[in-house]
MDAnalysis code that builds the backbone (N, CA, C; Angstrom):
import MDAnalysis as mda
import numpy as np

u = mda.Universe.empty(663, n_residues=221, atom_resindex=np.repeat(np.arange(221), 3), trajectory=True)
u.add_TopologyAttr("name", ["N", "CA", "C"] * 221)
u.add_TopologyAttr("resid", np.arange(1, 222))
u.add_TopologyAttr("resname", ["MET", "VAL", "ALA", "THR", "PRO", "ILE", "GLY", "ASN", "MET", "GLN", "ASP", "MET", "THR", "TYR", "ARG", "ALA", "VAL", "GLU", "VAL", "LEU", "LYS", "GLU", "VAL", "ASP", "VAL", "ILE", "ALA", "CYS", "GLU", "ASP", "THR", "ARG", "GLN", "SER", "ALA", "LYS", "VAL", "LEU", "ASN", "HIS", "TYR", "GLY", "ILE", "LYS", "LYS", "HIS", "LEU", "ILE", "SER", "CYS", "ARG", "ALA", "ARG", "ASN", "GLU", "LYS", "GLN", "SER", "ALA", "PRO", "GLY", "ILE", "LEU", "LYS", "LEU", "MET", "GLU", "GLU", "GLY", "ASN", "ASP", "ILE", "ALA", "TYR", "VAL", "SER", "ASP", "ALA", "GLY", "THR", "PRO", "VAL", "ILE", "SER", "ASP", "PRO", "GLY", "ARG", "LEU", "LEU", "VAL", "ARG", "ILE", "ILE", "ARG", "ASP", "GLY", "GLY", "PHE", "PRO", "VAL", "ILE", "PRO", "VAL", "PRO", "GLY", "VAL", "SER", "ALA", "PHE", "SER", "THR", "LEU", "ILE", "SER", "VAL", "CYS", "GLY", "PHE", "PRO", "GLY", "LYS", "SER", "TYR", "HIS", "PHE", "GLU", "GLY", "PHE", "LEU", "PRO", "GLN", "LYS", "SER", "GLY", "LYS", "ARG", "LYS", "LYS", "ARG", "LEU", "THR", "GLN", "LEU", "LEU", "GLU", "ARG", "GLU", "GLU", "SER", "PHE", "MET", "ILE", "TYR", "GLU", "SER", "PRO", "TYR", "ARG", "ILE", "ILE", "LYS", "LEU", "LEU", "GLN", "GLU", "LEU", "VAL", "GLU", "LEU", "ASP", "SER", "GLU", "ARG", "ILE", "CYS", "VAL", "LEU", "GLY", "ARG", "GLU", "MET", "THR", "LYS", "LYS", "PHE", "GLU", "GLU", "TYR", "PRO", "GLU", "GLY", "THR", "ALA", "ASP", "MET", "LEU", "ILE", "ASN", "HIS", "LEU", "GLU", "MET", "GLU", "ASN", "GLN", "VAL", "LYS", "GLY", "GLU", "PHE", "ALA", "LEU", "LEU", "VAL", "SER", "GLY", "GLU", "LYS", "LYS", "GLY"])
u.atoms.positions = np.array([
    [9.981, 0.163, 9.178],
    [9.241, -0.297, 8.007],
    [7.789, 0.096, 8.219],
    [7.324, 1.075, 7.450],
    [6.024, 1.688, 7.712],
    [5.009, 1.287, 6.639],
    [3.893, 0.703, 7.087],
    [2.821, 0.344, 6.165],
    [2.020, 1.588, 5.791],
    [1.649, 1.684, 4.528],
    [0.866, 2.813, 4.023],
    [-0.413, 2.290, 3.362],
    [-1.399, 3.146, 3.103],
    [-2.675, 2.687, 2.527],
    [-2.517, 2.001, 1.176],
    [-3.409, 1.048, 0.901],
    [-3.421, 0.409, -0.420],
    [-4.411, 1.095, -1.348],
    [-5.067, 2.125, -0.861],
    [-6.018, 2.861, -1.691],
    [-6.657, 3.994, -0.926],
    [-7.342, 3.655, 0.150],
    [-8.050, 4.648, 0.951],
    [-7.085, 5.337, 1.910],
    [-6.903, 6.643, 1.739],
    [-5.944, 7.389, 2.560],
    [-6.298, 7.360, 4.050],
    [-7.550, 7.110, 4.385],
    [-7.954, 7.081, 5.788],
    [-7.462, 5.832, 6.510],
    [-6.875, 4.903, 5.779],
    [-6.365, 3.677, 6.397],
    [-4.963, 3.839, 6.975],
    [-4.397, 5.010, 6.878],
    [-3.092, 5.280, 7.503],
    [-3.277, 5.298, 9.022],
    [-2.401, 4.608, 9.759],
    [-2.545, 4.588, 11.216],
    [-1.981, 5.869, 11.830],
    [-2.473, 6.209, 13.030],
    [-1.947, 7.366, 13.747],
    [-0.448, 7.217, 13.972],
    [-0.053, 6.018, 14.329],
    [1.363, 5.778, 14.607],
    [2.217, 5.985, 13.364],
    [1.734, 5.502, 12.211],
    [2.495, 5.655, 10.973],
    [2.708, 7.125, 10.644],
    [1.671, 7.926, 10.804],
    [1.787, 9.361, 10.535],
    [2.811, 9.999, 11.465],
    [2.751, 9.668, 12.740],
    [3.684, 10.248, 13.712],
    [5.118, 9.831, 13.424],
    [5.311, 8.563, 13.080],
    [6.663, 8.086, 12.768],
    [7.223, 8.821, 11.563],
    [6.429, 8.967, 10.522],
    [6.904, 9.644, 9.317],
    [7.181, 11.126, 9.565],
    [6.490, 11.703, 10.521],
    [6.756, 13.097, 10.883],
    [8.056, 13.240, 11.683],
    [8.390, 12.200, 12.444],
    [9.516, 12.305, 13.369],
    [10.855, 11.890, 12.777],
    [10.863, 11.018, 11.777],
    [12.140, 10.538, 11.244],
    [12.862, 11.645, 10.480],
    [14.139, 11.436, 10.260],
    [14.950, 12.422, 9.549],
    [14.836, 12.266, 8.032],
    [14.733, 11.011, 7.581],
    [14.699, 10.724, 6.142],
    [13.685, 9.617, 5.897],
    [13.019, 9.680, 4.742],
    [12.101, 8.621, 4.343],
    [12.601, 7.992, 3.044],
    [12.885, 6.707, 3.083],
    [13.267, 5.966, 1.883],
    [12.008, 5.389, 1.261],
    [11.907, 5.448, -0.062],
    [10.650, 5.098, -0.743],
    [10.895, 4.178, -1.937],
    [9.936, 3.313, -2.188],
    [9.966, 2.524, -3.416],
    [9.863, 3.448, -4.625],
    [8.975, 4.431, -4.539],
    [8.805, 5.430, -5.600],
    [8.552, 6.773, -4.921],
    [9.490, 7.686, -5.013],
    [9.363, 8.969, -4.312],
    [8.139, 9.753, -4.770],
    [7.767, 9.626, -6.036],
    [6.600, 10.359, -6.543],
    [5.315, 9.819, -5.943],
    [5.212, 8.488, -5.859],
    [4.017, 7.877, -5.284],
    [3.916, 8.173, -3.796],
    [5.036, 8.064, -3.090],
    [5.029, 8.316, -1.645],
    [4.745, 9.779, -1.341],
    [5.164, 10.670, -2.219],
    [4.926, 12.095, -2.004],
    [3.427, 12.394, -1.936],
    [2.612, 11.637, -2.668],
    [1.162, 11.845, -2.636],
    [0.611, 11.556, -1.239],
    [1.079, 10.468, -0.634],
    [0.635, 10.108, 0.715],
    [1.136, 11.131, 1.725],
    [2.396, 11.494, 1.610],
    [2.992, 12.446, 2.557],
    [2.319, 13.808, 2.457],
    [2.047, 14.255, 1.243],
    [1.384, 15.551, 1.065],
    [-0.015, 15.548, 1.679],
    [-0.689, 14.405, 1.586],
    [-2.033, 14.288, 2.154],
    [-2.013, 14.547, 3.657],
    [-0.927, 14.164, 4.316],
    [-0.819, 14.336, 5.761],
    [0.091, 15.495, 6.160],
    [0.449, 16.323, 5.195],
    [1.258, 17.497, 5.480],
    [2.650, 17.173, 5.978],
    [3.221, 16.083, 5.490],
    [4.555, 15.660, 5.913],
    [5.569, 16.035, 4.840],
    [6.565, 16.790, 5.238],
    [7.614, 17.200, 4.307],
    [8.956, 16.709, 4.841],
    [9.546, 15.759, 4.143],
    [10.822, 15.172, 4.536],
    [11.702, 14.963, 3.313],
    [12.981, 14.782, 3.582],
    [13.890, 14.425, 2.491],
    [13.596, 12.983, 2.089],
    [13.359, 12.759, 0.787],
    [13.032, 11.428, 0.278],
    [14.188, 10.872, -0.544],
    [14.446, 9.585, -0.361],
    [15.457, 8.922, -1.185],
    [14.855, 7.656, -1.791],
    [15.289, 7.318, -2.974],
    [14.741, 6.178, -3.702],
    [15.389, 4.872, -3.249],
    [14.559, 3.873, -3.008],
    [15.052, 2.524, -2.720],
    [14.021, 1.551, -3.278],
    [14.146, 1.267, -4.560],
    [13.174, 0.411, -5.245],
    [13.862, -0.888, -5.672],
    [13.113, -1.759, -6.290],
    [13.636, -3.071, -6.657],
    [14.896, -2.964, -7.517],
    [14.909, -2.019, -8.452],
    [16.026, -1.937, -9.392],
    [17.290, -1.328, -8.786],
    [17.146, -0.567, -7.708],
    [18.347, 0.066, -7.147],
    [18.559, -0.245, -5.667],
    [17.783, -1.224, -5.144],
    [17.874, -1.515, -3.709],
    [19.283, -1.934, -3.304],
    [19.935, -2.724, -4.126],
    [21.284, -3.199, -3.805],
    [22.259, -2.037, -3.685],
    [22.079, -0.994, -4.508],
    [22.964, 0.165, -4.466],
    [22.534, 1.167, -3.402],
    [21.224, 1.277, -3.161],
    [20.705, 2.286, -2.249],
    [20.833, 1.891, -0.778],
    [20.669, 0.611, -0.480],
    [20.649, 0.158, 0.912],
    [21.921, 0.517, 1.695],
    [23.125, 0.346, 1.125],
    [24.327, 0.728, 1.875],
    [24.357, 2.221, 2.215],
    [23.823, 3.058, 1.331],
    [23.766, 4.487, 1.605],
    [22.814, 4.799, 2.754],
    [21.710, 4.049, 2.830],
    [20.762, 4.224, 3.930],
    [21.410, 3.798, 5.244],
    [22.155, 2.700, 5.196],
    [22.884, 2.258, 6.391],
    [23.876, 3.324, 6.846],
    [24.558, 3.959, 5.903],
    [25.531, 5.002, 6.254],
    [24.833, 6.181, 6.934],
    [23.657, 6.542, 6.429],
    [22.905, 7.632, 7.053],
    [22.524, 7.280, 8.495],
    [22.200, 6.027, 8.726],
    [21.873, 5.596, 10.083],
    [23.108, 5.621, 10.977],
    [24.233, 5.253, 10.430],
    [25.485, 5.298, 11.188],
    [25.860, 6.723, 11.564],
    [25.372, 7.669, 10.778],
    [25.610, 9.084, 11.065],
    [24.603, 9.663, 12.048],
    [23.675, 8.802, 12.509],
    [22.727, 9.230, 13.538],
    [21.332, 9.570, 13.055],
    [21.023, 9.296, 11.802],
    [19.703, 9.602, 11.256],
    [18.704, 8.464, 11.516],
    [17.488, 8.841, 11.854],
    [16.390, 7.877, 11.919],
    [15.718, 7.842, 10.555],
    [15.508, 6.640, 10.037],
    [14.989, 6.499, 8.680],
    [13.786, 5.577, 8.655],
    [12.759, 5.989, 7.933],
    [11.580, 5.151, 7.704],
    [11.611, 4.682, 6.255],
    [11.082, 3.482, 6.029],
    [10.961, 2.983, 4.662],
    [9.501, 2.706, 4.350],
    [9.046, 3.156, 3.183],
    [7.678, 2.885, 2.727],
    [7.715, 2.373, 1.293],
    [6.832, 1.423, 0.998],
    [6.656, 0.980, -0.384],
    [5.526, 1.791, -0.999],
    [5.190, 1.512, -2.246],
    [4.158, 2.303, -2.920],
    [2.810, 2.210, -2.209],
    [2.503, 1.033, -1.683],
    [1.227, 0.836, -0.990],
    [1.305, -0.438, -0.158],
    [0.680, -0.410, 1.008],
    [0.650, -1.597, 1.848],
    [1.899, -1.751, 2.700],
    [2.161, -2.970, 3.108],
    [3.273, -3.283, 4.003],
    [4.520, -3.631, 3.202],
    [5.640, -2.960, 3.446],
    [6.874, -3.258, 2.712],
    [7.250, -4.732, 2.792],
    [7.943, -5.199, 1.776],
    [8.507, -6.547, 1.653],
    [7.469, -7.579, 1.179],
    [6.170, -7.348, 1.412],
    [5.154, -8.300, 0.950],
    [4.909, -8.060, -0.536],
    [5.651, -8.790, -1.378],
    [5.656, -8.581, -2.836],
    [6.057, -7.151, -3.192],
    [6.853, -6.549, -2.348],
    [7.401, -5.207, -2.561],
    [8.869, -5.215, -2.152],
    [9.630, -4.212, -2.578],
    [11.031, -4.134, -2.160],
    [11.154, -3.951, -0.647],
    [12.374, -4.096, -0.153],
    [12.652, -3.858, 1.263],
    [13.378, -4.994, 1.959],
    [13.278, -6.199, 1.403],
    [13.914, -7.350, 2.049],
    [15.421, -7.177, 2.177],
    [16.065, -6.787, 1.082],
    [17.515, -6.604, 1.102],
    [17.903, -5.462, 2.036],
    [17.112, -4.394, 2.037],
    [17.371, -3.267, 2.931],
    [17.312, -3.716, 4.387],
    [16.300, -4.490, 4.736],
    [16.176, -4.999, 6.108],
    [17.405, -5.818, 6.483],
    [17.835, -6.684, 5.572],
    [18.981, -7.550, 5.861],
    [20.241, -6.743, 6.105],
    [20.471, -5.727, 5.265],
    [21.678, -4.914, 5.393],
    [21.652, -4.098, 6.682],
    [20.496, -3.553, 7.026],
    [20.392, -2.754, 8.256],
    [20.572, -3.638, 9.489],
    [19.965, -4.811, 9.489],
    [20.115, -5.724, 10.624],
    [21.556, -6.210, 10.752],
    [22.164, -6.541, 9.630],
    [23.566, -6.972, 9.662],
    [24.487, -5.844, 10.105],
    [24.026, -4.593, 9.888],
    [24.804, -3.444, 10.312],
    [24.671, -3.142, 11.796],
    [23.865, -3.923, 12.494],
    [23.744, -3.777, 13.938],
    [22.622, -2.878, 14.414],
    [21.724, -2.485, 13.505],
    [20.618, -1.605, 13.883],
    [19.317, -2.393, 13.988],
    [18.427, -2.003, 14.889],
    [17.119, -2.660, 14.961],
    [16.229, -2.207, 13.805],
    [15.391, -3.113, 13.323],
    [14.409, -2.774, 12.303],
    [13.034, -2.940, 12.947],
    [12.288, -1.846, 13.021],
    [11.021, -1.832, 13.746],
    [9.844, -1.774, 12.770],
    [8.898, -2.713, 12.879],
    [7.718, -2.651, 12.008],
    [6.669, -1.679, 12.546],
    [6.093, -0.909, 11.644],
    [4.930, -0.081, 11.979],
    [3.793, -0.652, 11.138],
    [3.056, -1.616, 11.699],
    [2.106, -2.390, 10.894],
    [0.889, -1.600, 10.452],
    [0.254, -2.122, 9.437],
    [-0.954, -1.484, 8.908],
    [-1.582, -2.370, 7.870],
    [-2.215, -1.766, 6.900],
    [-2.970, -2.511, 5.900],
    [-2.046, -3.262, 4.936],
    [-2.554, -4.376, 4.420],
    [-1.915, -5.089, 3.311],
    [-3.020, -5.747, 2.506],
    [-2.794, -5.912, 1.213],
    [-3.809, -6.547, 0.373],
    [-4.059, -7.980, 0.837],
    [-3.034, -8.636, 1.317],
    [-3.133, -10.021, 1.780],
    [-4.134, -10.157, 2.925],
    [-3.921, -9.408, 4.000],
    [-4.817, -9.515, 5.157],
    [-6.202, -8.949, 4.848],
    [-6.266, -7.932, 3.997],
    [-7.552, -7.335, 3.644],
    [-8.474, -8.345, 2.972],
    [-7.937, -9.087, 2.000],
    [-8.766, -10.041, 1.274],
    [-9.118, -11.256, 2.136],
    [-8.183, -11.724, 2.932],
    [-8.462, -12.867, 3.801],
    [-9.607, -12.554, 4.762],
    [-9.677, -11.313, 5.213],
    [-10.681, -10.947, 6.216],
    [-12.111, -11.037, 5.697],
    [-12.292, -11.072, 4.383],
    [-13.653, -11.109, 3.823],
    [-13.949, -12.376, 3.020],
    [-13.036, -13.344, 3.009],
    [-13.232, -14.516, 2.152],
    [-14.158, -15.563, 2.774],
    [-14.067, -15.761, 4.074],
    [-14.902, -16.774, 4.721],
    [-14.561, -18.194, 4.348],
    [-13.353, -18.446, 3.841],
    [-12.956, -19.799, 3.472],
    [-12.691, -20.641, 4.718],
    [-12.948, -21.953, 4.645],
    [-12.664, -22.827, 5.779],
    [-11.155, -23.019, 5.958],
    [-10.793, -23.498, 7.152],
    [-9.377, -23.742, 7.416],
    [-8.701, -22.538, 8.039],
    [-7.530, -22.754, 8.594],
    [-6.808, -21.681, 9.273],
    [-5.426, -21.432, 8.682],
    [-5.152, -22.042, 7.545],
    [-3.843, -21.893, 6.910],
    [-4.007, -21.287, 5.522],
    [-3.199, -20.259, 5.243],
    [-3.217, -19.601, 3.934],
    [-1.787, -19.488, 3.416],
    [-1.611, -19.779, 2.146],
    [-0.291, -19.629, 1.534],
    [-0.259, -18.340, 0.723],
    [0.749, -17.504, 0.981],
    [0.895, -16.277, 0.205],
    [1.921, -16.509, -0.901],
    [1.483, -16.400, -2.147],
    [2.362, -16.606, -3.290],
    [2.843, -15.287, -3.881],
    [1.970, -14.275, -3.924],
    [2.339, -13.019, -4.564],
    [2.255, -13.153, -6.072],
    [3.165, -12.507, -6.772],
    [3.136, -12.525, -8.236],
    [3.736, -13.818, -8.786],
    [3.059, -14.393, -9.758],
    [3.549, -15.594, -10.432],
    [4.556, -15.225, -11.520],
    [5.349, -16.192, -12.001],
    [6.231, -15.922, -13.148],
    [5.407, -15.470, -14.347],
    [5.981, -14.616, -15.171],
    [5.238, -14.100, -16.323],
    [5.205, -15.085, -17.494],
    [6.222, -15.929, -17.616],
    [6.250, -16.881, -18.715],
    [5.197, -17.960, -18.493],
    [4.442, -18.251, -19.553],
    [3.281, -19.126, -19.472],
    [3.608, -20.500, -18.891],
    [4.667, -21.113, -19.360],
    [5.026, -22.447, -18.893],
    [5.314, -22.487, -17.405],
    [6.082, -21.531, -16.931],
    [6.424, -21.479, -15.514],
    [5.206, -21.141, -14.665],
    [4.335, -20.277, -15.204],
    [3.114, -19.906, -14.477],
    [2.235, -21.135, -14.258],
    [2.009, -21.891, -15.314],
    [1.142, -23.058, -15.214],
    [1.743, -24.113, -14.287],
    [3.040, -24.281, -14.357],
    [3.709, -25.257, -13.491],
    [3.533, -24.874, -12.025],
    [3.720, -23.575, -11.728],
    [3.584, -23.131, -10.338],
    [2.132, -23.205, -9.886],
    [1.187, -22.847, -10.766],
    [-0.231, -22.945, -10.430],
    [-0.619, -24.393, -10.112],
    [-0.100, -25.316, -10.892],
    [-0.374, -26.726, -10.654],
    [0.124, -27.146, -9.274],
    [1.302, -26.690, -8.920],
    [1.859, -27.005, -7.611],
    [1.011, -26.414, -6.488],
    [0.543, -25.190, -6.684],
    [-0.269, -24.528, -5.662],
    [-1.615, -25.233, -5.484],
    [-2.202, -25.674, -6.588],
    [-3.499, -26.349, -6.525],
    [-3.404, -27.722, -5.857],
    [-2.223, -28.272, -5.815],
    [-2.023, -29.564, -5.157],
    [-1.882, -29.427, -3.646],
    [-1.691, -28.194, -3.172],
    [-1.567, -27.962, -1.737],
    [-2.950, -28.009, -1.080],
    [-2.959, -28.232, 0.229],
    [-4.242, -28.324, 0.934],
    [-4.804, -26.964, 1.312],
    [-3.930, -25.967, 1.510],
    [-4.424, -24.687, 1.988],
    [-4.777, -23.740, 0.843],
    [-5.592, -22.741, 1.175],
    [-5.911, -21.690, 0.210],
    [-4.639, -20.896, -0.091],
    [-4.589, -20.282, -1.271],
    [-3.398, -19.500, -1.610],
    [-3.792, -18.199, -2.294],
    [-2.928, -17.200, -2.127],
    [-3.211, -15.879, -2.671],
    [-2.184, -15.478, -3.722],
    [-2.704, -14.898, -4.802],
    [-1.880, -14.425, -5.907],
    [-2.178, -12.952, -6.150],
    [-1.153, -12.170, -6.406],
    [-1.327, -10.795, -6.858],
    [-1.201, -10.786, -8.375],
    [-1.985, -9.947, -9.036],
    [-1.904, -9.893, -10.492],
    [-2.261, -8.509, -11.012],
    [-1.690, -8.174, -12.153],
    [-1.940, -6.875, -12.780],
    [-3.192, -6.962, -13.652],
    [-3.765, -5.807, -14.032],
    [-4.948, -5.831, -14.903],
    [-4.643, -6.389, -16.289],
    [-3.368, -6.414, -16.662],
    [-2.987, -6.895, -17.993],
    [-2.964, -8.421, -18.082],
    [-2.892, -9.100, -16.916],
    [-2.775, -10.562, -16.943],
    [-3.841, -11.273, -16.107],
    [-4.769, -10.530, -15.508],
    [-5.736, -11.178, -14.621],
    [-6.649, -12.144, -15.381],
    [-7.095, -11.782, -16.588],
    [-7.948, -12.683, -17.371],
    [-7.170, -13.939, -17.747],
    [-5.929, -13.761, -18.149],
    [-5.079, -14.906, -18.508],
    [-4.905, -15.838, -17.311],
    [-4.690, -15.263, -16.139],
    [-4.533, -16.067, -14.931],
    [-5.800, -16.882, -14.663],
    [-6.951, -16.245, -14.756],
    [-8.213, -16.941, -14.519],
    [-8.462, -18.030, -15.566],
    [-8.087, -17.765, -16.799],
    [-8.235, -18.770, -17.855],
    [-7.357, -19.989, -17.567],
    [-6.166, -19.753, -17.060],
    [-5.275, -20.861, -16.698],
    [-5.860, -21.675, -15.551],
    [-6.516, -21.005, -14.618],
    [-7.171, -21.720, -13.522],
    [-8.334, -22.570, -14.027],
    [-9.069, -22.048, -15.017],
    [-10.165, -22.816, -15.612],
    [-9.631, -24.112, -16.212],
    [-8.503, -24.015, -16.900],
    [-7.902, -25.189, -17.544],
    [-7.423, -26.215, -16.515],
    [-6.887, -25.732, -15.397],
    [-6.278, -26.620, -14.413],
    [-7.265, -27.162, -13.383],
    [-8.237, -26.350, -12.995],
    [-9.216, -26.779, -11.980],
    [-10.438, -25.869, -12.073],
    [-11.385, -26.239, -12.903],
    [-12.533, -25.376, -13.183],
    [-13.531, -25.307, -12.027],
    [-13.374, -26.168, -11.014],
    [-14.324, -26.212, -9.907],
    [-13.866, -25.420, -8.681],
    [-12.625, -24.984, -8.678],
    [-12.088, -24.331, -7.482],
    [-12.727, -22.958, -7.262],
    [-13.168, -22.685, -6.033],
    [-13.799, -21.418, -5.712],
    [-12.736, -20.364, -5.388],
    [-12.958, -19.144, -5.875],
    [-12.004, -18.046, -5.673],
    [-12.749, -16.800, -5.191],
    [-12.021, -15.936, -4.527],
    [-12.523, -14.602, -4.211],
    [-11.538, -13.610, -4.812],
    [-12.064, -12.651, -5.563],
    [-11.225, -11.667, -6.240],
    [-11.358, -10.300, -5.571],
    [-10.248, -9.717, -5.202],
    [-10.256, -8.368, -4.638],
    [-9.849, -7.362, -5.697],
    [-10.736, -6.423, -5.989],
    [-10.459, -5.399, -7.007],
    [-10.669, -4.020, -6.409],
    [-9.707, -3.113, -6.626],
    [-9.801, -1.747, -6.116],
    [-10.053, -1.746, -4.600],
    [-9.360, -2.604, -3.901],
    [-9.608, -2.777, -2.468],
    [-9.404, -1.487, -1.680],
    [-10.365, -1.204, -0.815],
    [-10.452, -0.031, 0.073],
    [-10.813, 1.252, -0.671],
    [-10.924, 1.209, -1.996],
    [-11.250, 2.400, -2.772],
    [-12.760, 2.509, -2.991],
    [-13.172, 3.548, -3.668],
    [-14.601, 3.843, -3.842],
    [-15.358, 2.709, -4.514],
    [-14.766, 2.090, -5.530],
    [-15.462, 1.061, -6.295],
    [-14.939, -0.342, -5.975],
    [-14.513, -0.557, -4.734],
    [-13.999, -1.871, -4.354],
    [-15.077, -2.938, -4.487],
    [-14.638, -4.162, -4.806],
    [-15.564, -5.284, -4.879],
    [-14.814, -6.579, -4.641],
    [-15.575, -7.604, -4.186],
    [-14.982, -8.879, -3.827],
    [-15.851, -10.027, -4.354],
    [-15.959, -10.161, -5.662],
    [-16.789, -11.231, -6.228],
    [-16.215, -12.615, -5.927],
    [-17.125, -13.583, -5.777],
    [-16.727, -14.957, -5.463],
    [-17.315, -15.901, -6.488],
    [-16.573, -16.948, -6.815],
    [-17.068, -17.961, -7.735],
    [-15.914, -18.738, -8.339],
    [-16.228, -19.593, -9.300],
    [-15.167, -20.291, -10.025],
    [-14.431, -19.285, -10.909],
    [-13.287, -19.686, -11.414],
    [-12.508, -18.790, -12.271],
    [-13.305, -18.375, -13.503],
    [-14.090, -19.296, -14.059],
    [-14.906, -18.991, -15.233],
    [-15.971, -17.948, -14.900],
    [-16.563, -18.052, -13.722],
    [-17.565, -17.078, -13.297],
    [-16.938, -15.697, -13.125],
    [-15.723, -15.658, -12.608],
    [-15.049, -14.376, -12.400],
    [-14.664, -13.734, -13.732],
    [-14.287, -14.545, -14.702],
    [-13.994, -14.016, -16.040],
    [-15.246, -13.354, -16.615],
    [-16.369, -14.031, -16.518],
    [-17.625, -13.481, -17.033],
    [-17.977, -12.176, -16.325],
    [-17.765, -12.137, -15.026],
    [-18.068, -10.927, -14.262],
    [-17.226, -9.756, -14.731],
    [-15.932, -9.970, -14.875],
    [-15.035, -8.887, -15.280],
    [-15.354, -8.402, -16.691],
    [-15.645, -9.340, -17.587],
    [-15.926, -8.960, -18.974],
    [-17.279, -8.264, -19.099],
    [-18.266, -8.707, -18.353],
    [-19.589, -8.084, -18.406],
    [-19.578, -6.676, -17.818],
    [-18.823, -6.517, -16.740],
    [-18.777, -5.229, -16.067],
    [-17.691, -4.313, -16.637],
    [-16.892, -4.850, -17.563],
    [-15.788, -4.086, -18.143],
    [-14.917, -3.491, -17.033],
    [-14.505, -4.354, -16.099],
    [-13.803, -3.887, -14.919],
    [-12.391, -4.459, -14.798],
    [-11.723, -4.638, -15.914],
    [-10.356, -5.134, -15.870],
    [-9.424, -3.931, -15.682],
    [-9.552, -3.309, -14.517],
    [-8.755, -2.136, -14.176],
    [-8.263, -2.273, -12.742],
    [-7.143, -1.636, -12.442],
    [-6.613, -1.649, -11.083],
    [-5.859, -2.935, -10.779],
    [-5.201, -2.964, -9.638],
    [-4.467, -4.148, -9.210],
    [-5.432, -5.158, -8.602],
    [-5.103, -6.436, -8.749],
    [-5.972, -7.497, -8.260],
    [-5.247, -8.392, -7.258],
    [-6.013, -8.921, -6.318],
    [-5.551, -9.982, -5.439],
    [-6.567, -11.114, -5.582],
    [-6.083, -12.326, -5.759],
    [-6.957, -13.471, -5.965],
    [-6.680, -14.523, -4.901],
    [-7.709, -14.886, -4.159],
    [-7.583, -15.921, -3.141],
    [-8.288, -17.174, -3.660],
    [-7.535, -18.255, -3.789],
    [-8.055, -19.518, -4.319],
    [-8.236, -20.493, -3.175],
    [-9.439, -21.026, -3.041],
    [-9.747, -21.926, -1.941],
    [-8.960, -23.225, -2.032],
    [-8.648, -23.774, -0.891],
    [-7.968, -25.060, -0.842],
    [-8.924, -26.223, -1.066],
    [-10.208, -25.933, -1.135],
    [-11.209, -26.972, -1.342],
    [-11.970, -26.719, -2.629],
    [-12.343, -27.801, -3.291],
    [-13.138, -27.672, -4.505],
    [-14.597, -27.394, -4.166],
    [-15.360, -26.920, -5.161],
    [-16.780, -26.617, -4.969],
    [-17.527, -27.852, -4.463],
    [-18.324, -27.642, -3.402],
    [-19.125, -28.727, -2.865],
    [-18.313, -29.670, -2.013],
])
């Protein structure tokens, strides 16, 4: 399971590059997206698709290739596989098939944002993507806000304003740090209440790219 950059191609580890060069086959969440990373490092391998929609069908075929003696690496579109990305079912099938699953660690949006938040406490809850339906989203947000530890949510540019508005309604005093375009040229990590972050995004017209939002376990002050 090989971690790949979440934006900046220079964040690929030496080990990850060597592993991808040495394996026989690379399974990918999206072969087109992974091809961009592989081409950057001059890696040419046979690629097979293993994404959320076909993981159940693809994983047994990957296991069969391993039974035939092939070494296989798995990469998601960006970051560490399985963290709000496909790969969990593949890992289970390979482990149940009697093969070891080896992590090749690297960058993830989760650890990247935590490293710059400066929030108190030593416990963080990783939530990932919330349900898309409004009622379920608000119910889960309410549950998360009742917890003592900080929590992290991933969100798309199409719903980030809506998410922040829901936070304003539920707890307007809670401090958040927003990661936008992390590791890329225009990366930024604004901090403030959800209302302050909405104003920032609207003023800067920066509702683009994938977002990670870390919500503090403590209220302002």
